C-alpha positions, 0 to 999 in steps of 0.5 A: 379848260374854260368852255368854249364860246364859238360854235366851230363846227356851226361857224365852219358850216355857214362860211361853207353855205354862204360861199358855196362848196361848188365855188371852192377851189383850195383852202387853208390856213394860218395862225389866224386866218382861214385862206381860201381860193374861189372860183367864184366869190358870191357877191354878198359873201364877204358881208355875210361872213364878216357879221358871223360870230368868231369873224373878226373881219375878212379880207380879199388879198393876193386872189385869197378869200381870207377870213379872219379868225384869231388863234382858233382858226385851227379849231375852225378849220377842221371842221371846215375840213369835215365839209369839203374833200380838200383832195378832190379840189382843183388847185389854183395857182394864184399870183396877183400881177396887177401893177395897181397893187404893185404900185399900192404895195410899194407905196404902203412899204416905202412910207410906212415905216417912217410916216410918224417921224412926218407925222411927229414933224408936222405937229411940231409946225403945228405947235410952232405955228400957235406959238408964233400966234401967241408970242410974235416976237418968239419967231425972232428968237434962236430957239425958234429957228432951231426947232423950225429947222427941227420941224422941216429936216424930215421934209428936207432930207425926205429922199434919204428916209425913201432911199432906206425903206425903197432899198429895202423894199426892192432888195438893193443895197441900201448904202449905195441907194443912200449915196444916190439919193443924198446926191439929189439933196446935196447944197451942192446941187442946190446951188446949180438948181438956183442958177439954172433958175435963174437963167444960167445953163448948165450942163451935164453930158452937154445935155442942160440941167433942169432946174428941178429941185430933189429936197422934199421929192418923193417919186425920184428917189423912188424911181432911183431906188427902183431902177438901182435895183436892177442895175446892181444886179447886173453889174454884180453878176459882171464884174469879178470878185475881186474889185466887186464891193469896189466898182459896183458902188461906183458904176451905180453911182455915175450912172443913177444920179445923172440918168434922174438928174437928167431924165427921171426927175424932170418927168416924175415932177411934170407928172406929179405936178400935173396930178396936182394941178388936175386936182388944183383946178378941181377945187378951183372950179368945183371945190363942193365936188372936190370937198365930197369926193376927198371928205367922202370916200378917202376912208374907202381909198384907205381901205383899199390902200390906195391912199399911199399914192397920194403923198406926191401929190400933197408934197407936189402941192406944197412944194409949187405953193406952199399949201395943200387943200387935200391934207384939210379935207382929209382931216375933216374925213379922217375925223368924220370916221373917229366920230362915229367911233365915239358915237358906237362908244356912247351907244353900246351896252357891252363893257368889252366893246365900249373898251374897243370902241374908246381905244380906236377913238383914242387912237384916231385922234392922232390920224390912226384911223386903222383901229377904228375901221377895221375894229369898230366901223367897218365891222358893223357897217352902218357907222362906217358908212356915216363917217363917209357921209359926215366926211363928206357933208363937213367938207363940203360945208368947209370947201366955201371957207376954202380950207388949206393946210400950210404945213404937212402933216404926216397923219392928218387928224384933229390934233393937226388942224392948227396946220390950217392957220395962216395971217394971210388966210384967217376964213381958212382955220375957220373953215375948217373948225366948221367943217370938223364940226359938223362931221363930228356932230353928223357922225355922232348923232347918226349913230346914235339915232340908228344905231350901228346895226346890232341890238343889245343882245347881238352886242353882248354876244359880239363882246363875248366872243373877242376871246375865249375866256383862259382856263385860269385867273387873270393875274393884272399888273405883270411884264411880259418879256421878248421870246426872240431878240431884235427890233421892237416895232409899233404894231401899226407899222405892221405892213398887214391891216389885220395885225395894224388895226389891232383887231387881233389884239393889242401887242408889238412887232418884232424885226428878228435879229436871231432865229429863235424862239423862247418861251417869254414865261411859264405856260402852255402851247395853245395853238400850233399850225401845219406850216409851223410858222406860228404858236399860241401860247398862255401863260399861267397868269392868264396871258395868251399871246400869239406869235407869228413868225414873218408875214404871210409866211403859211405859203412856205408850207413849214419848210423854214421852220422847227417846232420844238414843242407841241400843242399842249405842252407845258414849258417854262420860261426861257425853254426854246420853242421854235427855230426858223430859217432866216435867210429862206424867207428873206430868199422867198420875198417875204418879211420877216416882221414878227407880230407878238400878240396878246389875243385876250387883250380885251381882258385887261384894261390895258396891253402896254408895248415898251422899248419900241423902236429898241434892240432887244435881247434876252428878258428885255420887257416888250409889254406892261400888262394891267 
């Protein structure tokens, strides 16, 4: 084996010293994280530990203080056990019952799977705006009209997307949920609401229908599916088995759709409109203040996951006014953080850090800022602050021009800035461009002038610490096949910020359709966990692979998992490595999404995922590594 870069004993000692042994209630680990439950968290513990060599980041989640280390967490934990008497620690049951956290988690679970669909539709709308400006006659053609309806279709039928993801989150029948939400976007219902809007009274159970429309709506279908999950379970328990399959959807449809039309829809529409109007009032009364809040603090909202909660407000603005200023200021905030990453790229000395920051910068151009935040700016702290300052300043400058988005952008970024173009409000786009320019220049200059918090020596140490070098010579231009069957998902869709950001390395995720993990290459097991939910593999050609079955499955203490190999054992491609009980994981309420990470990604020029959003079977290629 190659000499280890990290001093695991020293790292464990520093973690214990910073936290204080008296503050540790319990300790454990999963495949990548040291998981601690603390009676008291020292004020600066998160910042200090995040800066330690060998630590990728620190996440406080679900009552746990999670130190993200990577596949060598076992080595650190073994040293940690020598310093802390785990048997004498008081066990503390931790369950996060915060309503706010539950709402945020729900929004994330519902919107994350299809956010890229909305982003693609938003970009298409931007392209249509540009084409109409360049070629006015194009807007009268059938080609334009077809692509226009394509761009609006995901928003028109947004309740159907929500029905699918929300039904999975709330664990209810997806087809019943689709049937209920399909009724909300039915053309016949649209005709009825138009009649109500024109002054005609339409009654349901002798109660008047409101003129609320549900195309492009967020809260009504979301609340509908949430309540449906309770109703479905209630009905199923009371129906005889012979008619259960028929009468359960019947009762759910005839109850939930009228309840939504009479109560949930109007109430949620008033709620979303009220928040949107409150924000719009602030924009009208004090535009620079509204701009400063969004431009300066938006990325902080992203870190805490609160950003998903703003979607209903933005959609309400587009529904009521056909435009929205929130996404305009949001675009400036996103671009400022990406520009700070560019500043790190220009300032950094090590090749590895330049590669990391450049990759995060390119990804950020598409509105995906997690790699930039977790991999670069938040890691060094200063660039993150520079990005917030630059975003706030740029948004304030832009606010004097009253910028708006006239087409929804799923992932606001510099590429979607064309959505601010409007012939009747030409200053909107001009103001946005000026704000973006101010944000970019400010973020880059602050980083170049004041640095990003590390000198050259520390910079090189960090780069060397990204991953231990493999014991064998690296082979480039190779393909890796699937270790398990299922649907391939982009890593960015994993509802875990550390995996999704790429901080652990490049990779993909798989929603398994089988319960077996097979060797994707000839190699050796370099890591196993006591909870048996993950494996670390090293190929003969140098590739290091982490297979992490499910999310938060460390909590199951190994019950659903069976290893067929042990650490240090060699294996041949196609050999059965482990099995897991899918039903047991589902019953525990945990996600089956399985990240497959190339943990030594920094040793390669690029790791290119293949067959995303495709069902894969044995021998399907999932990576092209160069």
